[in-house]
N, C-alpha and C positions, 0 to 999 in steps of 0.2 A: 324690756325696760332698760334704760341706760342708767348705770350706777357710777359712782366715783371709781369703783374698781374696774368697770368696763373701760372707762377712759384711760385709767392708769395702764391697763394691759395693752391698749392700742398704742399709747405713747411709748411704752417699752418696746413694742414690736418695731416701731419706727427707729428708736435709738439702737436697736440690735440689727438694723438693716434688713429686717424681715418684710417690711413694707416701705414704700417710697413716701416722700413728702406729699406728693400728689394724692396717693391713696389715703394718707392720713387726713388731709384737708377735705377730700371728697367725702370720706366717712363722717367727719365732723359736721360738714354742711348738711349732709343727708340726715344725720341723727338730730340735728337742731330743728330741722323741718318736720320730720316724720315720727319721731319717737316720743314715748312717754318716759318720764324721769322718776327716779326714786324721790321721796319727799326730801326737799332741799330748801329750807326756809331762807337761806342766804343766797340762793340762786347760783351757787358755785358751779353746778353742772352746766347750766346754760351759758354762763360767762366763759367757762373754760372751752366749751364747744365752739363758741363764737371766736375766741382767740385762736384756737387751732384751725378753724375754718379760714382764717385770714393769713395763716402762716406761709402760704405760697406766694403772697404778695411781697415783693422785694422790700417795700418800705416797712413792713411789719416783721417778716422773717420769724425764725424760731432758733434761738441760740440756746446753748447749754444752760445758761442762767435762767432762761425762760422755762425750760423743762424742769429745772429744780424747783422753781417757784410754783409751777403748775402742780407738780407732784406733792408739794407741801400743802397746797390748797386742798388737794384730794385726800390728804392724810397719809402720805407716803414720803419716804426719804430715799433719794437716789444715792447709790454707792458705785464706785468705779473699781474694777479689778483689772489687772494686767497679767496675762499669761505669756511666758516666754515661748517663742516659736523656734523650732529647730532649723 
């Protein structure tokens, strides 16, 4: 079952460079077609999956502000940390 947390985890994996944009969009498209969703009266899950599924199309894209907005819709807040490298 796809939950808001499932989507947030996958988006974070993309932002951490653990998966590619292609992997994220493929997963979103597959999930939109094949999965069941947690109860979501506002259709947030389907709308976010649809948005992520189009993120590899140049005219749609996926910018940082888009990720912030998506995470907010899912009930999360993005934070950025920087670590000095030697």
